[in-house]
C-alpha positions as CSV (number, residue, x, y, z in Angstrom):
1,M,44.4,36.4,-38.6
2,S,42.7,34.0,-41.0
3,K,43.7,34.3,-44.6
4,L,42.1,33.5,-47.9
5,V,44.5,31.0,-49.4
6,L,44.4,29.3,-52.8
7,S,46.5,26.3,-53.2
8,V,46.7,24.0,-56.2
9,F,46.6,20.2,-56.0
10,L,47.3,18.5,-59.2
11,I,47.6,15.3,-57.1
12,I,48.5,13.4,-54.3
13,S,52.0,12.7,-53.7
14,S,54.4,14.4,-51.3
15,A,54.4,18.2,-51.6
16,N,57.3,20.6,-52.0
17,A,56.8,24.3,-51.5
18,F,56.6,26.2,-54.8
19,A,57.2,29.9,-55.2
20,F,56.3,31.6,-58.5
21,A,59.3,33.9,-58.3
22,K,61.9,31.2,-58.0
23,P,60.5,27.6,-58.5
24,P,62.6,24.6,-57.7
25,P,63.9,22.6,-60.7
26,P,61.3,20.1,-62.0
27,Q,61.7,16.5,-60.9
28,P,60.9,14.0,-63.6
29,P,58.0,11.9,-62.4
30,T,57.9,8.1,-62.7
31,N,55.0,7.3,-65.0
32,P,53.1,4.1,-64.1
33,P,52.1,2.1,-67.2
34,G,48.7,3.2,-68.7
35,Y,48.7,6.7,-67.0
36,S,49.1,10.2,-68.2
37,V,50.8,12.8,-66.0
38,V,49.8,16.4,-65.3
39,T,52.7,18.8,-64.7
40,P,52.4,21.5,-62.0
41,E,52.5,24.4,-64.5
42,L,48.8,24.1,-65.3
43,G,47.7,24.6,-61.7
44,N,50.3,27.3,-61.0
45,K,49.1,29.3,-63.9
46,V,45.4,29.0,-62.9
47,V,46.2,29.9,-59.3
48,K,48.2,33.0,-60.3
49,N,45.3,34.1,-62.6
50,L,42.7,33.6,-59.8
51,M,44.7,35.7,-57.4
52,E,45.3,38.4,-59.9
53,N,41.6,38.6,-60.6
54,Y,40.8,38.5,-56.8
55,Y,42.9,41.6,-56.2
56,D,41.6,43.5,-59.3
57,T,39.0,45.9,-57.9
58,R,38.1,47.9,-61.1
59,A,34.7,49.4,-61.3
60,N,34.1,48.3,-64.9
61,C,36.0,46.7,-67.8
62,G,36.7,49.8,-69.8
63,A,33.1,51.0,-70.6
64,S,29.9,51.8,-68.8
65,H,28.2,48.7,-70.1
66,R,31.0,46.3,-69.2
67,S,30.6,45.1,-65.6
68,S,33.7,44.2,-63.7
69,Y,32.7,40.5,-63.5
70,L,33.6,40.3,-67.2
71,C,37.3,40.8,-66.5
72,S,38.0,40.5,-62.7
73,G,37.1,38.7,-59.6
74,I,36.4,35.0,-59.1
75,T,33.0,33.7,-60.1
76,L,32.4,30.3,-58.3
77,R,29.6,27.8,-57.6
78,G,29.5,25.7,-54.5
79,T,28.4,22.1,-55.2
80,Q,28.3,18.6,-53.8
81,P,28.3,15.2,-55.5
82,G,24.8,14.2,-56.8
83,N,23.0,12.5,-59.6
84,Y,24.2,15.0,-62.3
85,H,27.7,16.4,-63.3
86,V,28.4,19.3,-61.0
87,W,29.4,21.6,-63.8
88,E,25.9,21.2,-65.3
89,P,22.8,23.2,-64.2
90,S,20.9,21.4,-61.5
91,P,17.4,20.1,-62.2
92,S,16.0,23.0,-60.2
93,S,18.0,25.5,-62.3
94,E,16.7,23.9,-65.5
95,K,13.2,24.6,-64.2
96,S,13.8,28.2,-63.0
97,G,16.0,29.4,-65.8
98,G,18.9,30.6,-63.6
99,V,21.9,29.1,-61.9
100,S,23.3,30.5,-58.6
101,F,27.0,31.5,-58.3
102,S,28.9,33.8,-56.0
103,Y,31.5,36.4,-56.7
104,L,34.7,36.6,-54.6
105,R,37.0,39.6,-54.8
106,T,39.1,41.6,-52.2
107,D,36.1,44.0,-52.0
108,A,33.5,41.3,-52.1
109,K,34.3,38.8,-49.3
110,F,32.4,36.1,-47.5
111,S,33.3,33.4,-45.0
112,R,31.2,30.4,-46.2
113,L,29.6,28.9,-49.2
114,A,25.9,28.3,-49.8
115,Y,24.4,25.4,-47.8
116,G,27.8,24.9,-46.1
117,Y,29.2,23.3,-49.3
118,K,32.9,22.2,-49.1
119,S,33.7,22.1,-52.8
120,G,32.7,23.5,-56.2
121,F,34.2,25.1,-59.4
122,T,35.2,28.4,-60.7
123,I,34.5,29.8,-64.2
124,Y,36.7,32.0,-66.4
125,P,35.8,35.6,-66.7
126,T,34.0,36.4,-70.0
127,F,36.9,38.3,-71.4
128,E,39.3,35.4,-70.8
129,L,37.3,32.9,-72.7
130,V,39.0,31.2,-75.7
131,G,37.9,28.9,-78.5
132,S,34.3,27.5,-78.2
133,A,33.9,28.1,-74.5
134,L,30.4,29.1,-73.6
135,D,29.8,32.8,-73.0
136,L,27.5,32.5,-70.0
137,E,24.9,35.3,-69.5
138,Y,25.0,37.0,-66.1
139,L,21.5,38.1,-65.1
140,C,21.4,39.8,-61.7
141,F,23.4,40.3,-58.5
142,F,22.3,40.2,-54.9
143,P,24.8,41.5,-52.2
144,V,23.6,38.8,-49.9
145,D,22.2,35.3,-50.5
146,A,18.7,36.0,-51.7
147,D,16.8,32.7,-51.5
148,T,16.4,32.8,-55.3
149,N,14.6,29.5,-55.3
150,R,11.6,31.4,-54.1
151,R,11.9,34.3,-56.6
152,D,10.5,34.5,-60.1
153,D,12.2,35.8,-63.3
154,A,15.0,33.2,-63.2
155,G,15.6,34.0,-59.6
156,C,16.0,37.7,-60.2
157,G,12.5,38.9,-59.4
158,A,10.4,39.3,-56.3
159,H,10.6,37.0,-53.4
160,T,7.3,35.2,-52.4
161,S,7.4,36.8,-49.0
162,Y,7.7,40.4,-50.3
163,Q,6.0,40.4,-53.6
164,S,5.7,44.2,-53.9
165,S,9.1,45.3,-52.5
166,S,11.8,42.7,-53.4
167,G,11.8,43.0,-57.2
168,E,14.5,44.4,-59.4
169,C,16.3,47.4,-57.8
170,N,16.1,49.7,-60.8
171,A,12.4,49.2,-61.1
172,Q,12.1,50.5,-57.5
173,G,14.4,53.5,-58.2
174,I,17.3,52.0,-56.4
175,Y,20.6,52.7,-58.2
176,T,23.2,53.2,-55.4
177,D,24.7,51.2,-52.6
178,G,23.3,53.7,-50.1
179,Q,19.8,53.3,-51.5
180,W,20.1,49.6,-51.5
181,V,21.3,49.5,-47.8
182,N,18.4,51.7,-46.8
183,H,16.0,49.4,-48.5
184,Y,17.7,46.3,-47.0
185,N,17.5,47.7,-43.5
186,S,13.9,49.0,-43.9
187,T,12.4,45.7,-42.7
188,S,12.7,43.5,-39.6
189,S,16.1,41.8,-39.0
190,N,14.3,38.7,-37.7
191,G,15.5,35.5,-39.4
192,D,16.2,36.0,-43.1
193,N,13.6,38.8,-43.6
194,R,16.1,41.3,-44.9
195,D,17.7,38.9,-47.2
196,H,14.3,38.0,-48.7
197,H,13.3,41.7,-48.8
198,Q,16.4,42.8,-50.7
199,C,16.3,43.8,-54.3
200,G,18.6,42.5,-57.0
201,F,20.7,44.6,-59.4
202,N,20.2,44.0,-63.1
203,I,23.7,43.2,-64.5
204,Q,22.8,41.8,-67.9
205,Y,25.5,42.7,-70.4
206,Y,23.1,42.2,-73.3
207,Y,20.1,44.0,-71.7
208,P,18.5,46.8,-73.8
209,N,20.1,50.2,-73.0
210,A,22.6,48.4,-70.8
211,T,25.1,51.2,-71.3
212,E,23.1,53.4,-69.0
213,F,23.5,51.4,-65.8
214,V,24.7,47.8,-66.0
215,A,28.4,48.2,-64.9
216,S,27.4,50.8,-62.2
217,N,24.7,48.3,-61.0
218,F,27.2,45.6,-60.3
219,Y,29.7,47.9,-58.7
220,Q,27.1,49.5,-56.5
221,G,26.1,46.0,-55.5
222,L,29.6,45.2,-54.4
223,Q,29.8,48.4,-52.4
224,A,26.5,47.5,-50.8
225,M,27.9,44.2,-49.8
226,R,30.7,45.9,-48.1
227,D,28.4,48.3,-46.3
228,V,26.4,45.5,-44.7
229,S,29.3,43.1,-44.1
230,G,29.1,43.6,-40.4
231,Q,25.7,41.9,-40.5
232,T,26.2,39.5,-43.4
233,H,29.9,38.4,-43.7
234,N,28.9,34.8,-43.0
235,K,26.6,34.8,-46.0
236,Q,27.8,34.7,-49.6
237,N,26.5,37.0,-52.2
238,E,24.5,35.6,-55.1
239,I,24.8,36.0,-58.9
240,R,22.2,34.4,-61.2
241,I,23.5,33.2,-64.5
242,K,21.1,32.1,-67.3
243,T,20.7,28.3,-67.4
244,W,22.8,26.9,-70.3
245,D,22.4,23.8,-72.4
246,K,23.9,21.0,-70.3
247,S,24.6,19.0,-73.4
248,L,27.4,21.5,-74.1
249,G,29.3,20.4,-71.0
250,R,32.7,20.3,-72.8
251,Q,32.3,24.0,-73.5
252,T,31.3,25.0,-70.0
253,P,34.0,27.5,-69.0
254,V,35.3,25.6,-66.0
255,Q,38.5,27.1,-64.8
256,A,39.2,24.9,-61.8
257,F,37.6,22.7,-59.2
258,F,38.1,23.9,-55.6
259,Y,37.6,22.6,-52.1
260,I,37.5,24.2,-48.7
261,D,39.4,22.4,-46.0
262,I,36.8,22.7,-43.2
263,T,37.3,19.3,-41.5
264,G,38.9,16.2,-42.8
265,Q,39.3,15.2,-46.4
266,E,35.6,15.4,-47.6
267,G,36.0,18.6,-49.6
268,L,39.2,17.5,-51.2
269,N,37.8,14.1,-52.1
270,E,34.8,15.8,-53.7
271,A,36.9,18.1,-55.8
272,R,39.1,15.2,-56.9
273,S,36.0,13.3,-58.0
274,Y,34.8,16.3,-60.1
275,Q,38.3,16.5,-61.7
276,Q,38.3,12.8,-62.5
277,D,34.7,13.0,-63.8
278,F,35.4,15.9,-66.1
279,Y,38.4,14.1,-67.5
280,N,36.4,10.9,-68.0
281,M,33.8,12.8,-69.9
282,Y,35.9,15.1,-72.1
283,G,39.5,14.1,-71.7
284,L,40.2,17.6,-70.3
285,I,42.2,18.2,-67.1
286,K,41.2,21.0,-64.7
287,P,43.3,21.7,-61.6
288,V,42.0,21.3,-58.1
289,V,42.4,24.4,-56.0
290,K,42.4,24.8,-52.3
291,L,40.3,27.8,-51.2
292,D,40.4,29.3,-47.7
293,L,37.7,31.9,-47.3
294,P,38.5,34.9,-45.1
295,A,37.0,34.6,-41.6
296,T,36.4,38.4,-41.3
297,W,36.1,41.3,-43.7
298,D,39.5,42.5,-42.7
299,D,41.2,39.3,-43.7
300,E,43.0,39.3,-47.0
301,A,44.0,36.8,-49.6
302,N,47.3,34.9,-49.8
303,L,48.6,32.4,-52.3
304,R,50.3,29.1,-51.8
305,S,51.0,26.5,-54.4
306,Q,52.4,23.1,-53.9
307,W,54.2,20.6,-56.2
308,M,51.9,17.6,-56.5
309,I,51.4,15.3,-59.4
310,K,48.0,13.9,-60.5
311,V,47.7,10.7,-62.5
312,F,44.7,9.8,-64.6
313,N,43.7,6.3,-65.7
314,L,43.6,6.1,-69.5
């Protein structure tokens, strides 16, 4: 059975197995002149945190207006190298007002990333932010990839193919996972019709009267994702986050860069390039994490960390 596995790569030398419960004694690295060395503790800490959040299935973060994305799960964005820094909003996101992410948790699983991407980055949950890190504003949640490039309202509104029936769930009287599933299945299953026809749950933490529904909205969306997983496990869910100021890149709450080992080294090489780019820009080191997505809904997460040392040119 395939497992979801997170492994940390803080570089590229030979690996020794590392167990959190009883780690091997550290081996002092040999530092080449003009380099700084990253110790494994950084990556081990991040991997441990990611897996704890992955298994945390709380319905909210202590209050009816505090959605569980604030304190649990893994919020991630699939990317590929391009003509902008991957942690910045894309040009299309700057135009639309929203950036697409996905949410991975033991009760919110999927087997692939958008567009078949092989790499990307994770962001810290809001309640784990420290210092001047940006508090990104979550807007809406779709249990299945919603083709938000063809939706209005920062990607949270109606799809161009279903203008009258694919807008915000609450506006249509849809508040529960059962209601969402009925709406999703109410149109033809040909192509991506149902994905385009689905409604999105409003999950804005700062939305007026948010205490009435926002945490429930997100949790109902997660339950809806589970309910249609037999049809959609090969499609990631979609969260829209309000586009942030890309000039504040240093404050973007990047937790780690990740890659998916589909074939060859492409994903790993991409993630390493993001890591080096972030360091070159801000002098900050983010670990590279190996992510194996579960092949089926019944597959579960596992954690593996390896002792590897990453060196950065000064």
